[in-house]
N, C-alpha and C positions, 0 to 999 in steps of 0.2 A: 538508409532510407527507412527500412522496416522498423528499426529501433526508434527512429525519430517519430514515426507515425504512432508506434505503440505508446511512447512517452506522452505524446500530445493527446492521444485518445484516453490514456489513463487520467491525465489532468482534467479533461472534460468530464469524464464520468465521476471523478472524485468530488466535483462540485455538486453533483446531483445525488449521488448515492446516499450521503448522510441525511438527505431531506426526503427520501422516498416515503417516509411516514406521512409527511405533509401532503404528498401527491395522493396517497391512499385515502387520507381524510377527505380531500377534495373530491376524489373519485366516488367515494361512498355517498357524500352529499348529493353529487350529481346523479348517481344511479338510483338513489332512494327517493329524493324529494323534488326533482324537477317535474314539470308537467307530465312528461312521459315516463316518469319513474314508478317505482313500486308503491310508494306512499306519497303522492303529490302533496306538497305543502309550500305554498308560495312564499311564506315568510322565512321558513328555514332555507328554501332554495336560494333566497337572496344572499345567503352567505357565500355561495359558490363564486359569484363574480369577483368580489374583492379578494377572495383567496387566490383565484387564478391570476387576476390582474396585478395584485400587489404582493401578497404573501410569498408565493412561489418564486417569482423573480428576485425578490429581496433576499430570501433565504439562500438562493443559489449564489447571488452576488456576495453575500456575507461570507459564505463558505469559501468562495474563490479569493476574496480579499484576505481572509484569514490565512489561507494556504500560502500566500505570498508575503503578507505583511503583518502576520500575527493578529491579536485582538484589535489593535488600532486599524489594521488593514481591513478587517471584517466590517468595522463600523464605517470606514470610508467607502467601502464597496456598497454598503446598504444606502448611504446618503446619496452617492452619485447615481445609483440605479433608479432612484425615485425620479430624477430628471429624465433618465432614458424612458421610463414608463410614461411620464407626462408628455414626452415629445412625439408620441405615436399612438395610434389606436390599436396597434397589434399587441398581442400578448408577448411580453419581452423576456421570455426565458433565455433566448439566445443573447439578448442584450445584457442580461445579468451575467452570463458566462463571459462576455467580453469586458464589461465595465468593472466587475468585481476584482479580477486579478490586476487590471490596469490601475485601479484606485489603490489597491494594496501595494503595488510597485511604487507608486508615487509617494505614499507616506513613508515607505521603507527608505526611499532615497532621501527624503527630507530628514528623517531621523538620523540617517548616517551623516548627512551634511552638518547637522548641529550637535552631533555627539561630542561631549566634553566642552562645549562652548556656551552652555546655558548657565548663567549665574546662579549660585546657590540660592534656593528659596523661590526661584521662578520656574521650576520644572513643571509643576502642575499647570500654571498659567500657559506656558508655551505648548505643552502637550494637548490641552483642551482646545486652545485657540487655533493651533495648527490643523487639527482634524476639522474644526468647524469652518475655517476659511478655505482650506484646500478642498474640503468636501463640497462647499458651496460652489466653488469654481468648476469642479468636475460635474456637479449636477447641472449647471448651466450648459457646460460643454456637451453633456449627455443629451440635454433637451434639444439643442440645435444641430448637433452633429451625429452622435452615436445612435440615438433613437431612430432618426430617419434612415440612416445607413443600414442599421440592423433590420429595420422594417422592410427595406428594399431587398436585402439578402434573403430574408424569410419569405417574402413574396415570390422571389425567384425560385427558391427551393420548393415551395408549395406548388407553384405553377408547374415546375418540372414533374413533381409527383402526380399532379392532376393529368398531365399529358400522358404519363405512363399508364395511369388507370384508364383513361379514355381510350387509349389505343391497345389496351389489354397487354401491356408490356411489363407491368409491375412484377409478375412472377419471375421475370428474368433476374431480378436483383438477388434472388436466392443463390445464383451462381457465384456471386461475390460474398454474400453474407455468410454462408455455411463455412467456407474455408477461413474467412476472417475470424469467425468465432473460435476456431481451433488455434488461431494465432493470438488468442486472448484479447481480441478487440471487441468481444461481445458486449461488455458494459459500455464501452465507448460508443459503439454503434447505436445501441438501444437508447442510452440516456443522453449522449452527446448530439445525436442526429435525429433519430426517430421521435424522441419525446418532444422536442420543440415543434417539429412539423406536425406531429400527431395532436398536440395540444391546440395548435391553431385550427386544425380541422375539427376537433371536438367542440371548440367554441362555436363553430358555425353549424355543425350538423348533430352535435351531441355524442359523437363517437368517431373513432378513427381506426382504419385498418393498419396504420403504421405501428400501433401498439402491439400488433399480433405477429409481426414478421419475424423478429428475433426471439421473442419470448415463448413461442409455441413449443411445448415440451415433447410433442409427438415425434419429430424426426430423430431426436436423441434416444427416445424410448424404443423405437424400432430397432436401432442398432444394438442396444443393450439386450433386448429380447432375442435377437439373432444369436448373439454370443451365448446367452443362457441356454438356448436350444441346441446349438450346433458346434460350439467350440470344442476342439479336441483336447486342449490343455485343461487339466482338472482345476488348476488354480484359477484360471480365467473364468471357467464355467461356474465355479462355486462363488466367485466374487460378484458375478453379474446380478443375482437377485438383490443383494444389498444396494448395489449401485442403482438399480431400478427404483427402489423406494426413495433413496436420497434425491435422485434426479426428478422423478415424477411428482412426488409429494413435497419434497423439500425445496425443489426449484433450483438446486445447484447443478447447473448444466455442465460445469467443468468436470464432473465425475465421469462423463462419457468420452472426454477428449483422449485419454490414454488408449481407449478401445479403437478409436480412429487411427491413432498414431501407430498401433500395432500393424495395421494393414491400411495404409493411406488410400488405397483404391476404394475402400469402403465409404469414403467421403461422397462418392456418387450417390449413395443411398439417401442421406439427409438432404442432398441437393435436389434430387428427384422429388422427394416427399414434400419439400418446402415449395418447390415450383408449383406442384399440383394443388397444394393446400392454399397458397396465396391466390391462385386462379379460382378456386372454389369460393373462398371468402369474397373475392372481388365480384364474382357472379352473383352471390347472395347478398351483396351490399352489407356485409358484416363489419363489425368493428368493436372496440372496447371503449369505455368511457374515460379510462385513465390508464397509466402504465401498469402492467402486470409485473410486479417485481417483489420477490424473485419469481422466475419463470415456472412456478408451480401450478399444477392443475387447479389447486384451490384458489390461488390468486387470479388465474385466468378466468375462472367462472365467476369469481366474486365481483369483477368489474365488467362483466358482460351486461349489455342493456337489457331491460325488462323484456322478456319474451324471446330472447335470442340465445339463451343458454344451450338449447339443443343444437343450433347451428354452430356455435363455437365448439361444442363438444364433438360434433360430427367432423369438424375440421381437424381436431386433434387426433381423432380416430383414423381419419383418412391418412394423415401424415404418418401415424404409427404403422399402419398396415403396409403402405408403400415402402417405407424405410425398411421394415422387416423383410418384405419380399425381395427387395433389391439386395440387402445386406446378407441374407441367409446363404445363397450360393457362393458368395465371395468368402464367407467364413468357413464354409464346408471345404472349398477347394484350395484356398490360399494358406501357405504357411505363415505363421504369425510370430512376432517377437514375443519374448516373455513379457508379461504384464508389468512386472517390476521395472524392466528396462524401459518400457513405454512410459511408465509413470515418472521415471527419472528424466526422460526426455521432456515430458510435460513440465516438470519442475524447472528444467533449464530454460524452456521457452517462456515460462511464466516469470522467471527471474529476469530474463531479457526484457520482457514487456514492462516490468516494474522499474527497469533502469538500473538493476543491480547486477552483480557479477554473474556470468553464466558458468555454472559448474562444468568442468571438463573431466573426462575420464583419464587423461594422460597429461601429466606435467613433465616435460623433458628438462633435465638439468644440463644446460649447455656450457656451464663454466665450472671451474674448480671452486668448491664452496668452502669459504672460511667464515663468512659473516652473513647472517640473514637478519634483515631489519623489518620489523612490523611498524607500519606508519599509519597514523590517523591525523586528523586536522591539528589537534593540540599536542599529541604525543604523550598524554598522561593518563588516559582512561582505556579506551577500547584496545588500542595497540599494546598497552602495557599488559593487560590481562591475556590478550592473544599471544604475545611473545612469551609470557611466563608458561602458559599452557603448552605451547609448542616446544619450548625449551625442555620442559619435563618429559614431554612425549618422546623426543629424540635422544634423551639422555642415555638410555640403554644401548643405543646404536654405537656409542663411543667414537664419534667421528671428529671430535675436537672442533665442532662448529659453534661459534658464538652467535647467540640469538638475543637481540636487543630491540628496543622500541624507541622511536623518535617522532617528532612532528614531520609531516610529509614534506615540509619545505626545508627541513634541516637533516636530510639523509646524509650520513657520512660518505666520503668519497671512496672508502674501501668496502662499501657494501657490495656483496655479490648477488644477492636476491633481495628484492623489496616486495613485501606483501602489503597490499592496501585494498580498500574498497574501490569498485570500478569508477565511481564518480570522482575519485581523487587521482586517477591514473595519469592524467596530463600533468598535474603538479609533481607527481613522483618522477615522471620522465624528465622533467626539467631539472629537478633537484638531483637526480642520480641517473644520468644518461648512460653510465657504464654498466648499470645493474640489470639483471634479468627481472622483469616485472611479472608478478602473479597477482591477479585480481580475485577478490572474494566477495561473498554476500555478507557474511559476518565472521567474527574472529574466533568463535568457539566451535562452530559446527558447519563445515563447508567442504564440498566435494573437492575443490582445488587444494585445500590444505591436506586432505586425505591423499590426494595424488602426489603432492610434494613429499609427504612423509614416505609414501610407497617408493618413490624414486630414490630417496635417501637410504631407505632400508635395503633396497637392491644394491646400492653403491657400497653399503657397509660390509655385507657378507660376513659380519661377525668378527672381523679381524681389525685390530687397532692397537696402537702402541699405548703404553702406560701414560706418558705425558698428555696424550689426547684425552684420556679418561679424566684426568685432573682438570683439563681446560673446560670440558663440558659441564663439570660439576660446579663451576663458579657461578654463583647467583648473587643478586643484590642483597647486601646485609644492612641492617639498621639496628640501632640501639634498643634495648628493652624499654627504656622510657618512651621512645617514639612510638613503639607498638601500642603502649597503653593509652596514648593520647589521640591516636589517629581515629579510633572508634570508641565511643562510650555508650553506656546504657541509654542515655537520653537521646542518642542519635539513632535509635532503633524503634520503629513504629510498626506494630503488627495489626492485622485484622482491619485494614483500611478499606473503605468502600470504593468500588471501581469509579474512576474518573477518566477524563480525557488525558491524552499523552501530555499536552501542554500543561494541564493542571498538575499532573504527577511531577513533571520536571520543575514546575514552580514550587511545589511543596518541598521537594528535595533541596532546592536552592534556598528557600526560606529557613529550613532546618539548619543548613550549613551556616547561614547568616546568624541565626539565633544562638548557635553554639560558639560563635566567635571565630569560625574558620575563614570567613570571607567577608568582604564588603558587600553592601546591598547591590551594587552595580554588577556583581558576578552573576546574579540571577538572570537578567536579560541575555547575558552572554551565553548562558546554558541553552536558552531557547534558540539563539542564533546558531549555536553549534549544531543543534538538532536539524535545523533547516539545511545545513551544508551536507550532512550525511548522517543517517540514523545511528544512534548509539545502542540500538538493540543488538545484543551479542549472540543470541541463540539460547536454547535451553530454558526459555522463559525468563531471561535476565537482561536488564538494560542498565547501562552505567552512564547517565547524563553528566556532562561536565562542561566547563566554559571553553571558549575559543582560546587559541594561543595568544591572542591580543589581550585577553582578560587575566593572564597570569599575574599581573600586577595587583589585581584585586584580591588575591589570596593572601590571607594574613598568617595562616599556619596550616599544615597538612591535616586534612580531615576527611572522613568518609561517613556517610549516613546511609541507613538502609530502611526503605519503606516496603512493607509487605502488603500486596493486594491479592487476597485469596481468589477473587473473581477475575483478576487480570486487568491490564491496561493495554489497549490496542496501540501498538507501534506499527503503523501500516497494516499489513495483513497478518502480523504476528502479535502474540500477547505476551507481555512481561508481567510476571507475578512478583518479581523482586526488582526493585529499582534502587540502585546504589548511586547516590549523589557523591561526586568526587571533587575534591579541591587539593591539589598537590604542589608542594614546593620541592623542586629537585626530584630526587628519587625516594623520598621518605615514605611514600605510600605504596611503593611497589611490593614490598614484602607482604603487606596485607592483601593486595590484589592477587598475589601468588597464592595466598591462603584461601581467598575466596574461589579462585580458579580450581584449586584442589578439592574444595568442598563440593562445588557444583558438578565436578566430574563423577562424584559418587552419587548414584541415583537416590540411594536411601538418605544421604545427607542433604541433597538438594530438596527432596520432598519434605524433610524435616524443617529446612529453612522456610519453605513455602507455607507450612502449617503451624509451626510453633507459635505460641501465644505469649510466652514469657521472654522479654528482652534479655534477661539474665542468662537464659538457656542458650539464646542465639549468641550472645557475647562470649560465652564459654567456648563455642565452636571455633571462634577466631583466635583463641589464645594459643 
């Protein structure tokens, strides 16, 4: 249940987070130019209403549609949400959150249904008219059904909040909010729930207290100051000042979560602080004109209404003082975990919230190991590099274990251990019910892989027969001519400007196509593969490739490399090197092994990320 809530919350916040800049723009126009603003200007203030009514819901819907159905899904979400907006007088942020993903899902299903059935030369006609016709139908559906339903839901939620405020019960929500933040539901709560409700209130009154509940930096600041003043562990004490700066001025609240996890009873401090502060803000009738994101004191004050900065600042100060006073004796008396341990626990919880593998400290080997299989969706990219790296890692143990990679749907029956990403575990269980399953977040750097290696190392004890040494040294071989054609100078691009993940994958696919490695239909299959499970490998490396169904689109084995010095966001990680892969059989595995060896060397990896001459990079793969 917790994982399901986390995934749903992450999905909600993921629709809003990329559009926070638009919320800030709307907030500044509201704070500066409305009649009660700093510089009243009726003409400029007129921009505020269409931004709130149309721009923000459509941006959210576009993002939600794109997350589900790619670029076509984004366009569909935007079209359909106009119908939702027109069907009600309420601000339809919540309507965009509902209609965007739904529209993306519908066009995705349509594309799947007609895949391979469109006559040559009619692709553009079908693609454009399908979006137009289905978008029109969904816009009408949104007008008559989704808009009124979402308006009713929003009215119900807003009415509930009004009752809480009128009966002075709103402060009690802090009892649930502060623990939920530590479970990484902070963005989901703030942007998925409070932002739509707050926006509806701000439309009527010019401000909303809902924007202040989760984003207040005071409760976390008090906890960090208590550790700075009274922590007995020197590492923890010395780390607190830096955390204070990042939390208070940078607005990254997650920085204080490990300090809570060291002594969970300290959670009482931010709860008490938040309860009192919400009561204070309610009493003073305080609010912000738009979301404060990130939760920095700078953002908090920037969107405060004219003349209310002192009230807003006083609330932050009250929260800080109360949190500090409650947390201080707990820090003094309670024994705490090591900060590193708490940070690892936080990473585990964050990974769970993201729907990826939860690293564990102990992977028990329950079977006699002869074969370990690394599996991904297609079995030619992520798993290939992961298998090669792990094979080389256990080679000195001389256990005679075979390490291979396959598609998750084609795991051999003699596999003893299957390693795959968590989202693929059900398919892995079906494919290899006899095997022990180990789930990971990525194939290059993962706590569960470390634990598996540690178990094997303990099993080895340094004693093994000669034949076993030979068995483990067996690796995939390929001809010299194949090596020379798998990657070429023209397939290496350096110094590229940062783009979106989808654009980077598209660029890699187009380069594979231009060099004659694949047919053009392989490119959308690469995007489809990414939606199944991320091809981010760790260490700043991603290796996008097509789905297993798209192997027929591969003309010959090839790898291209795109270097992004400023990085490309793959979820919450950044890839600086994007290797586009198309493989026939095992021809590309030797080069993947070479890539894996290079990126294990920190100096070599840094050279790959910064080199400007393709010839220099090509020489590293020879």
